[in-house]
C-alpha positions as CSV (number, residue, x, y, z in Angstrom):
1,M,17.0,-14.6,6.1
2,G,19.1,-12.7,4.6
3,Q,19.1,-9.4,2.8
4,K,17.8,-10.6,-0.5
5,A,15.5,-12.7,0.6
6,A,14.1,-9.4,2.6
7,L,14.9,-6.9,-0.4
8,L,12.5,-9.9,-2.6
9,G,9.9,-9.9,0.2
10,F,9.6,-6.1,0.3
11,W,9.1,-6.2,-3.8
12,L,6.6,-9.1,-3.4
13,V,4.8,-6.5,-0.7
14,G,4.8,-3.5,-2.4
15,Y,3.8,-5.0,-6.0
16,L,1.2,-6.5,-4.2
17,L,-0.5,-4.5,-2.4
18,G,0.0,-1.5,-5.4
19,A,-1.8,-4.5,-8.1
20,F,-4.6,-4.9,-5.4
21,A,-4.7,-0.2,-5.2
22,W,-5.1,-0.8,-9.6
23,L,-7.9,-2.7,-8.9
24,V,-9.3,-1.3,-5.9
25,K,-9.1,2.1,-7.5
26,T,-12.6,2.9,-9.7
27,P,-15.0,1.3,-6.1
28,V,-13.0,3.3,-3.8
29,L,-13.3,6.3,-6.3
30,Q,-16.6,6.4,-6.7
31,F,-17.6,6.2,-3.1
32,L,-15.5,9.1,-2.0
33,E,-17.3,11.0,-4.8
34,N,-20.5,10.1,-3.9
35,I,-19.6,11.4,0.0
36,G,-18.5,14.4,-1.4
37,L,-14.2,14.1,-2.1
38,G,-13.9,13.8,-5.7
39,G,-10.9,14.6,-8.3
40,N,-7.5,15.2,-7.0
41,A,-8.3,15.4,-3.2
42,G,-9.8,11.2,-4.1
43,Q,-7.3,9.8,-5.9
44,A,-5.0,11.5,-3.1
45,L,-6.4,9.5,-0.4
46,V,-6.3,6.5,-2.5
47,A,-2.7,7.0,-2.6
48,G,-1.8,8.1,0.9
49,L,-3.6,5.4,2.2
50,F,-2.2,2.7,0.2
51,G,1.3,4.1,0.5
52,S,1.3,4.2,4.4
53,S,-0.1,0.7,3.9
54,V,3.4,-0.3,2.5
55,M,5.5,1.3,4.8
56,V,3.5,0.3,8.0
57,L,3.5,-3.5,6.5
58,A,7.6,-3.2,5.3
59,V,8.5,-2.1,9.5
60,L,5.8,-4.6,10.8
61,V,8.9,-6.7,8.4
62,W,12.1,-5.0,9.5
63,S,11.4,-5.2,13.0
64,F,10.4,-9.2,12.5
65,L,13.6,-9.7,10.3
66,S,15.8,-8.5,13.1
67,S,14.8,-9.5,15.9
68,N,15.1,-12.7,15.0
């Protein structure tokens, strides 16, 4: 797999996770407010969760691509 395909794959995964995060943002933030994590703390938690998910997926894909 070439560099362009790998970059396209990384972009696509990041885009899909970002779109998913936007879709589930409101219910997740409401849940976090119910357990006491409201405002900026809840938003930071959601952003960190999805940001770390993107990075883990990127490293997994990179590892898979470099092993072939």
